[in-house]
C-alpha positions in Angstrom: 80.3 -79.3 195.3 79.6 -77.3 198.4 82.5 -76.6 200.7 82.8 -74.9 204.0 86.1 -73.1 204.3 87.4 -73.8 207.8 91.1 -74.8 207.4 93.9 -72.7 206.2 96.9 -75.1 205.7 96.4 -75.5 202.0 95.8 -71.8 201.2 99.0 -69.8 200.3 97.5 -66.4 199.9 94.6 -64.4 201.1 91.5 -64.0 199.0 92.0 -61.2 196.5 89.3 -58.6 196.5 88.3 -59.1 200.2 88.5 -56.2 202.6 87.7 -57.0 206.2 84.7 -59.2 206.5 83.0 -57.8 203.4 84.1 -59.0 199.9 83.6 -56.6 197.1 84.9 -58.9 194.3 82.7 -59.5 191.4 80.8 -56.3 191.9 78.0 -58.0 193.9 78.6 -58.3 197.6 75.7 -60.8 197.9 77.3 -63.2 195.4 81.0 -62.5 195.3 83.7 -64.3 193.3 86.6 -65.2 195.5 90.0 -66.3 194.1 92.6 -68.1 196.2 95.9 -69.7 195.3 96.3 -73.2 196.7 98.8 -76.0 196.4 96.0 -78.5 196.1 92.5 -79.3 197.4 92.5 -82.3 199.6 89.3 -84.3 200.0 87.9 -82.4 202.9 84.8 -80.4 203.5 86.6 -77.7 205.5 88.9 -74.9 204.4 89.5 -71.6 206.1 91.1 -68.3 204.9 93.7 -66.8 207.3 92.8 -63.6 209.0 89.6 -62.6 210.7 87.7 -65.9 211.1 86.0 -65.5 207.7 84.1 -68.6 206.7 83.1 -69.2 203.1 80.3 -71.4 201.8 81.2 -71.7 198.2 80.8 -73.8 195.0 84.2 -75.0 193.8 84.4 -74.7 190.1 86.8 -76.5 187.8 88.2 -73.3 186.4 92.0 -73.4 186.7 95.0 -71.9 185.1 97.3 -73.7 182.7 100.2 -73.1 185.1 101.2 -76.5 186.4 102.7 -75.0 189.5 99.6 -73.3 190.7 95.9 -73.9 190.6 93.7 -70.7 190.8 90.5 -72.2 192.1 87.6 -69.9 191.7 85.2 -70.0 194.7 81.7 -68.8 193.9 79.4 -68.3 196.8 78.7 -66.2 199.8 81.0 -65.0 202.6 80.0 -66.1 206.1 81.8 -64.3 208.9 81.0 -64.6 212.6 78.2 -62.1 211.8 74.7 -62.5 213.1 71.6 -60.6 211.9 68.7 -59.5 214.0 65.5 -57.6 213.7 64.9 -55.0 216.4 61.8 -55.7 218.5 62.0 -52.7 220.7 64.5 -50.0 221.3 65.2 -48.2 224.5 64.5 -44.4 224.7 66.3 -44.2 228.1 69.8 -43.8 226.8 71.7 -40.8 225.5 71.6 -40.5 221.8 75.3 -40.2 221.5 75.8 -43.5 223.3 72.7 -45.3 222.1 72.4 -47.9 219.4 71.7 -45.6 216.5 70.1 -47.8 213.9 68.6 -45.1 211.7 70.7 -46.1 208.8 69.6 -49.8 209.0 66.3 -49.7 210.8 65.1 -53.0 209.2 67.9 -55.3 210.1 70.8 -55.1 212.6 74.1 -56.9 211.9 76.7 -57.6 214.5 80.1 -59.3 214.3 80.5 -61.5 217.3 83.9 -61.5 218.9 84.8 -63.0 222.2 82.4 -64.9 224.5 82.6 -62.9 227.7 80.0 -64.6 229.9 77.8 -67.6 230.0 74.9 -68.6 232.3 72.2 -71.1 232.6 69.9 -69.3 230.2 72.2 -67.1 228.0 75.6 -66.3 226.5 77.1 -62.9 226.3 79.4 -61.8 223.5 81.4 -58.7 222.6 79.8 -57.6 219.4 80.7 -54.9 216.8 78.1 -53.1 214.6 78.9 -54.3 211.1 77.8 -50.9 209.7 80.0 -49.1 212.2 82.7 -51.3 213.7 83.8 -48.6 216.1 80.6 -49.2 218.0 80.9 -52.2 220.4 78.2 -53.7 222.5 77.6 -56.7 224.8 75.1 -58.9 223.0 73.2 -61.2 225.5 71.7 -64.0 223.5 69.3 -66.4 225.1 70.1 -70.1 224.6 66.5 -71.1 224.0 64.1 -70.0 221.2 60.8 -70.4 222.9 57.9 -68.4 224.2 59.3 -68.7 227.7 62.7 -67.3 226.5 60.9 -64.4 224.7 59.0 -63.5 227.8 62.1 -63.6 229.9 64.0 -61.4 227.5 61.0 -59.1 227.3 60.9 -58.9 231.1 64.5 -58.0 231.3 64.1 -55.3 228.6 61.1 -53.9 230.5 63.1 -53.7 233.7 65.8 -51.7 232.0 63.4 -49.3 230.3 61.3 -48.7 233.4 63.9 -46.2 234.7 66.1 -43.6 233.4 69.8 -44.2 233.0 71.9 -44.6 236.2 75.7 -44.3 236.1 76.2 -47.6 238.0 73.7 -49.7 236.0 74.4 -51.2 232.6 72.5 -49.6 229.8 70.2 -51.5 227.5 69.8 -50.3 224.0 67.2 -52.7 222.6 65.6 -56.1 222.4 66.4 -58.1 219.2 65.5 -61.4 217.6 66.2 -63.6 214.6 64.9 -67.0 213.5 67.0 -68.8 216.2 67.4 -66.5 219.1 66.1 -63.6 221.2 68.6 -61.2 222.8 69.5 -57.8 224.2 71.9 -55.2 223.1 73.7 -53.9 226.2 76.5 -51.5 227.1 79.9 -53.0 226.9 81.7 -52.1 230.1 85.0 -53.9 229.7 86.2 -57.1 228.3 85.9 -59.9 230.9 86.2 -57.8 234.0 84.0 -58.0 237.1 84.4 -58.0 240.8 84.9 -61.8 240.8 87.8 -61.4 238.4 89.3 -58.8 240.7 89.0 -61.1 243.7 90.5 -64.0 241.7 93.5 -61.9 241.1 93.9 -60.2 244.4 92.3 -62.8 246.8 90.7 -59.9 248.8 90.3 -56.1 248.7 91.7 -53.5 251.1 89.4 -51.4 253.2 90.2 -48.5 250.9 89.0 -50.5 247.9 85.9 -51.5 249.8 85.2 -47.8 250.4 85.6 -47.1 246.7 83.5 -50.0 245.2 80.8 -50.7 247.7 79.1 -47.3 247.8 78.7 -47.5 244.0 76.9 -50.8 244.4 74.7 -49.5 247.2 73.9 -46.4 245.1 72.7 -48.6 242.2 70.7 -50.9 244.5 69.0 -48.0 246.3 68.0 -46.6 243.0 66.5 -49.9 241.8 64.5 -50.2 245.1 63.2 -46.6 244.6 61.9 -47.9 241.3 60.3 -50.9 243.0 62.8 -53.3 241.4 64.4 -56.2 243.2 67.5 -57.5 241.4 67.4 -61.0 243.0 70.8 -62.1 241.6 73.3 -59.7 243.0 76.7 -61.4 243.1 80.3 -60.5 242.2 80.0 -61.8 238.6 77.1 -59.4 238.0 79.0 -56.4 239.2 81.0 -55.2 236.2 83.9 -52.7 236.2 84.3 -50.4 233.2 87.5 -48.9 231.8 87.2 -46.0 234.2 87.0 -48.3 237.2 83.3 -47.5 237.7 80.9 -50.2 238.9 78.0 -51.3 236.7 75.3 -53.6 238.0 74.3 -56.1 235.3 72.1 -59.1 234.5 68.5 -58.3 235.2 67.3 -61.7 234.0 65.9 -62.6 237.4 64.9 -59.1 238.4 61.3 -58.3 239.2 59.4 -55.0 239.5 56.8 -54.8 242.2 53.5 -53.0 241.7 53.5 -51.5 245.2 56.2 -51.2 247.9 54.3 -53.7 250.1 54.2 -56.5 247.6 56.0 -59.8 248.3 57.6 -62.4 246.1 57.2 -66.2 246.6 59.7 -67.7 244.1 63.2 -68.7 245.2 65.6 -67.7 242.5 69.2 -66.7 242.2 72.5 -68.1 243.4 72.3 -70.4 246.5 75.3 -68.9 248.4 73.9 -65.4 248.0 70.3 -66.3 248.9 68.7 -64.7 252.0 66.9 -66.8 254.6 63.5 -65.4 253.7 64.0 -66.3 250.0 64.9 -69.8 250.9 61.7 -70.0 253.0 59.6 -68.0 250.6 57.3 -70.8 249.4 56.2 -71.7 252.9 56.7 -68.3 254.5 55.5 -64.7 254.1 57.6 -64.1 251.0 60.4 -61.6 250.6 61.0 -58.1 249.3 63.9 -55.6 248.8 65.8 -56.9 251.8 67.1 -59.9 249.8 69.3 -57.5 247.8 70.6 -55.9 251.0 71.6 -59.4 252.2 73.4 -60.0 248.9 75.3 -56.8 249.5 76.4 -58.2 252.8 77.6 -61.4 251.2 79.5 -59.5 248.6 81.2 -57.3 251.3 82.2 -60.4 253.2 83.7 -62.0 250.0 85.5 -58.8 249.0 87.1 -58.6 252.4 87.9 -62.2 253.1 87.9 -64.0 249.7 85.2 -66.5 250.6 81.5 -66.6 251.2 80.3 -66.8 254.8 78.0 -69.7 254.3 79.0 -72.7 252.2 77.9 -76.3 252.5 78.9 -79.4 250.6 75.7 -79.1 248.5 72.9 -76.6 248.1 70.7 -78.0 250.9 73.7 -77.8 253.3 74.4 -74.3 252.2 70.7 -73.3 252.8 70.9 -74.8 256.3 73.9 -72.7 257.1 72.3 -69.6 255.8 69.1 -70.1 257.9 71.2 -70.8 261.0 73.1 -67.5 260.2 76.1 -68.1 262.4 78.7 -65.7 261.0 82.3 -66.3 261.8 85.2 -64.0 260.8 88.8 -65.0 259.9 91.5 -64.5 262.4 92.7 -61.3 260.9 92.5 -57.7 262.3 89.0 -56.5 261.7 87.6 -53.2 262.9 84.3 -53.4 264.9 82.6 -51.1 262.5 83.3 -53.6 259.7 82.0 -56.6 261.7 78.9 -54.6 262.8 78.0 -53.6 259.2 78.3 -57.2 257.9 76.2 -58.5 260.8 73.6 -55.8 260.1 73.4 -56.6 256.4 73.3 -60.4 257.2 70.8 -60.2 260.0 68.5 -63.3 259.9 65.4 -61.1 260.3 64.9 -59.0 257.1 63.2 -56.3 259.0 66.3 -55.7 261.1 68.5 -55.0 258.0 69.0 -51.4 256.9 67.2 -50.4 253.7 69.6 -49.8 250.8 69.2 -46.1 251.0 70.3 -46.0 254.6 73.4 -48.3 254.4 75.7 -45.3 253.8 74.6 -43.9 257.1 76.1 -46.8 259.0 79.1 -46.1 261.2 81.4 -48.0 258.8 80.8 -45.3 256.2 80.1 -42.3 258.5 83.3 -42.9 260.5 85.8 -44.2 257.9 88.5 -46.5 259.0 92.1 -45.5 258.3 
């Protein structure tokens, strides 16, 4: 009989011969013999060993001891942990070797132990993952939910965006593109566990001016770098601005990013998060299209949220939100706000894209050149 081990209440002791997620019992790790002491085996398809979420798919034999008090049930089969295997499709050469995903010792197949789910979106899930061959190496594994040509092309596009430029300190590193029979994915730098600017705002409600001066220039620096490389992120928002263990900003999630062929090219597709969408993106299909200025608009939205804890334009549904954005009537809470702060937000959220500063010039605005005490 084939059993999946998913419940622990009847198991009195850990499997002998197992160390971590790899069982060495029986001398053959591909077909181990596991021995567990149990009170009894109830008529259930699911049993689980205590410990590290180890699952076992095993044949239960009838071999037992003569001791009436205990039954040593021998489980013959394979150990299944929360481990996933992938084949590398392409690996990035734009990362430092000391930080990169060194797969020289297992170049044919990569194995990762999935830990916590740290992010989910419409198209993918992101997990903390450990390299099975070297558990000290941890990554963020972005796995697409679909296994289709469209998903592969999307994953490939994101990988190409990452590998089109050299490493930047405020942009998440990408180590490679991977696949297995069920999924496509990316191996990314793990910045921190479940921490981004939205998490920070959720805890603090809003940031101080001093904190704005610390975080915002890092975002601007990353966006200016992307624009220099003809890349429009198109989905800048607080959840895509990660914070690492050194409190450094990392721009993430290039799933909707696009790289233009020339600086004068325009995009016509409306993508991204509605409350962060620029007017020209909303009107793109019937208008002249949009370019880098949509990212500058998103910086303005993020600055407003970081200062006041809410987005400046929000309707009861997407259409209502879009109408507010296109009207572009900015109001400020009744709290003390320096004129330089208001002026910068208004400049970043100007309804005419040509009137917004380019990313490389935002740091020249009076808000930054004349810091507020």
